[in-house]
N, C-alpha and C positions, 0 to 999 in steps of 0.2 A: 504493500500500500504506500502511495505517495503521501508524505507528511511534511509539515513545517514544524520547526521547534521554536517555542517561545524562549528566546535566548537573551540572557543578561550578561553573559560572559563569566558568571560566577560558577562555583563548584557544582551546584545542583543542576543547572540547565546543561552544563557540559557533560555531567555524568548521565543525565537523562538521555542526551543525544547519543552517548556511547552505548548505553543499554538498548536504545531503540534500534540503532544500526546492528548491534549484535543479534537482536531478535528478528532481523530481516526487513525492517522498515526502510523504505527509500526516502532518505532525507533530501528533499528538493530545495529547501530554503531555510534560513534562520529568520526569525521575526523578532525585531527589537524595538522597544519603545523608549525614546529618550524624553524623560520628564524634566520640565523646568522646576518642578517642586522637589526639593531635596528630601522632603518628609512624606513623599508619596506612600499611601497605604498599599498600593497595588504593585508598584514597580521598583526594582533595584535601581539605585541612582549613582552610588560612588563609582567613578571611572567607567561609566556606561559607554562613553565614546570609544572605548577600546574594542567594542564589538566589531568594528570595521576591520581592524588588524586581525582579530581572531577569525573572522569569516574568511579573510584572505588566506590565513594559515591553514584553514580547514578546506579551502577551495570549494566553498558552498555559497551560493548567492545569498545576499542579505536584503531583507525588506525592512527598511528603517522609517519609522514614523515618529514625529515629535508630538508632544502633548504639553499643555500648560500644567497638567497634573492636578486639576481640581477633582476632589473626591467624587466618585461615581461617574462624573462626566468624562473622566479619562478612559472609561470603558468604551466609549464611542470611538475613541482613537484606536483602541485595541481591536475593536470590531472592524474598523476601516483597514487596519494593517492585515488582518486575517483575510478579509475580502480581496485585498490586492494579491495576497499569496494564492488564493483560490483561482483568481482570474489568470495570473501570470504563470503559475507553476502547476495548476490543476491538482492541488493537494486534496486529499480526502479525509485528512485528520490532522490534529494538533498534538504535539508532545509537550508536556510541561515538566518542570523540575519541582513541582509542589511536593512537600513532604508532610506538613501538618497544618498548613494554613487553609482552613475552611473558607475564610474570607476570599482568598484568591481563587482556590479551586472551584468553588461554587459559581463564581462569576464567569470564569473561563468556560465551565461546562454549559452555563446558560447561553453564552454566545455561540458555542459550538452547536447546541441543540437548535438554536434559531437559524443557523446557517446550514444545518443538515450534514454536519461532518462529525467524525469521531473525536474523542478526547482521551489521550493516554497519559497516565500518571505513573511511570515506572518506579518512582521513589516513594509513592504514597504510603504513609504509616511505617516507613522503614525505621528500624532502630538507629538512632542518631550516631551512637558510637560505632556501630557496625558500618554505617555509611562512610564515616571518616576513614575507618580502617580499609575499606574497599577502595577508596580513592587513592590511598597511599600504595596499596597492593598493586593497583593498575597503573601506577607511575604517573599520576596526575601531579603536576607542578603548580602549586596554588599559593597565593599570598593573600594576607588580610588587607583589605582596602578601607575598612571602616569599623569602628567599635562604638557601641552605644549603650553601655551598661557598666555599673560599678562591679568590680574594681579595675576595669580596663583603663589603660592610659595610652599615651602617644607611642610608647615603646612597642606596642603590638602592631602598629601600622607597618605593612610590607613584610611582616613576619611570615615565614613559611609554615604551611600545615604539614607537619611531619610527625614522627613518633614522639618527639619531645612535646609537640603541641598537644597530642592526645593525653599525655601524662598531666600537663599543666591544666588543660581545660577540664579534665576529669576532677582535679582538685577543686577548681572553681565551681564545678557542678555540685560537689558535695557541700562546699561551704556557702555558696551564694545562689545555688539553683540556676546557674548559667547553663543554657541548653548547649550540649556538646557540639551540635552542628549549627548553632546559631539560629535555631528555628523560632526563637522568641524575639528575633530582630537584634540580638546582642552583637552580632558582627556580620560583615559582608566580605566577599572574597572575589578574587580574580584568577583565572586559569592562564598560566603562561605556556604550558605544554601538556599534552595528553596524547593517547594513542590516535585520536582523530586528527591531530595537527600534522601537517606535512613538514613544518619547521617550528623550532622553538622560538618564542617571542622573548624579547629582552626589555626590561624597564630602562628607559634612557632619560627619564625625568619624572618628577612628581611634585605636587604641591599639597601640603597638609594644612587643614584648617580645623578649628574646634577648640575645646577647652574642657577641663575637668575630666569626665569619664566618657566624653563623646568627641571622637575625632574621625575625619574622613580624608581620603586622599584622591586626587585626580592624577592619574598616571598616564604617561606617554610611553608608547611601545614602538619597537621596530623589529 
């Protein structure tokens, strides 16, 4: 089946792409929404412009749509993007990286139902620690691009998700109930390399903003 992947460039959408391809789906395009609202309820925003370089590295066409990011209204822009993908690439389904967010998954499912296409959520309800371990096992090169919860600080920005990360995030989970895979919005990520990439991407610049326990980075790749 021809599918489009709702793609943010983070670990979940990249891993969902990997699993979809492994399951035999034909990934015809990536669909990304660039929101002007850094606090969007629906879309990943830190370093979202990196999706263009990631799509090039994957050699998969990118459908890119901008939104002002107003709550609920931004869903019309998502529907617009999916319609474009249906028209241009003849997709019959959407793949998402949703793990636990009912807010996101229910709204995406509603759009798919309206447009008469399937919706696949290969990571849905997956154990978060197991998810991180699988990413490392499958050689995903991932860095943190945003942190939004106590006791995180700026030192976590651009930190790699590796075995040391698992140990530390596990301790934070025990002490502060930080979700191991960031499903509570505690952190955001960016994939620099994975089995779907034809070449590894490198960080060549970044700008960090924030204070206290909330920091985000805008990364430049090549």
